[in-house]
N, C-alpha and C positions, 0 to 999 in steps of 0.2 A: 608784442606778443608776451604772453605769460605761460610758463610752464604749470602753474598751478595757484590756486588762492586757497587761502586759509581764514576761516574764521574762528577767532578764539571762542570755545564752546563748554569751558569748565564750569562747574556749579561755582567754584572758589570766586569767580568774577562776576555772578549774578545774583539778583535778589527778586524778590515776590515772584517765584516761579510756580506756575500753574499748569496743570495739564489742559490741552486743547481740546475744546468741545467738538463733537461732531458737526458737520453741516458743510465741509470743504469740499466734498464731492459735488454738491449742488453748486457751490460756488465757482468750481472748476469749469462747469457747463457755461457759465455767464462771460467767461474771459473771451475777448475778442482777438484770436490769433490771426496774424497777417504774414503775407511775404512782402518784401519791400527791397528798395535799393536806398542807401544813405547818400545824403546830398555830399559827395566828394569824387574827385576826379577818378580814382580806381576803385569805386563802389562795385560790389557784387551783390547778387540776390541773397538776402537773408530772410530767416523766419523769426518771428517774436511778437512782441506787443507794441501797441501805440498807447503812449502814456495817457494821453486825454480820453482816450475810448475805455480805459479800465481804471478809472481814477478812484472807484469805491473798493478796490481790493487792498487787502492789507499790506502787501508788499510793495506798493506803489509809494514813493516819496514824492517831494515837490519838483525832484530833478530827474527821476528816473526810477527804476527797478532795482530793489534790494534782492539781490541774487540769493543771498542766504535765506531770506525770507520767503522768497520765491520757490527755492528748492523744498523748503520745509513745508510750505502750503501744498505742493504737488505730491509730496511724500505722505502727507496725511491724508490728502483725497485718496491716494492709492491705497493705503491702510484701510480706510473706510470701505472701498470696493472689495478688497481681499476679505474682509470681514463678512461684508454681506454674500459674497459668492460662498465663503465657506458654509454659512448658515444655509443657503441653497442647496449646496452639494449634500449636506447632513439630511436635510429633508427630502432630497430625492432619493437617498439611502433607505431612509426610513419607508418611504412610499414603497420602493422596490423591495423591501424586506417585509411587506405586509403589517408594518407597525403603525401606519398613521392611514387613515381613511378606511 
């Protein structure tokens, strides 16, 4: 077991830094989530991904899931959803105030 994991993230150790483009929300819908038990004597039910069923996702490596990439992927998708919801909320306010339509 581990108390925590840390991924170095300073710009000082990175190069070719680019903003992520939108589209992660649509990609999130394509992920096949499963419940499963691992092959081991003391296995318990877990939830997660099956590598072979999600090979096209950017956080999948040859041997498993890049957890830092996975968390960033999920956070970007959530960010897109928040922005989308905020725009819809603003449109609703405009409609309610008679400013639209």
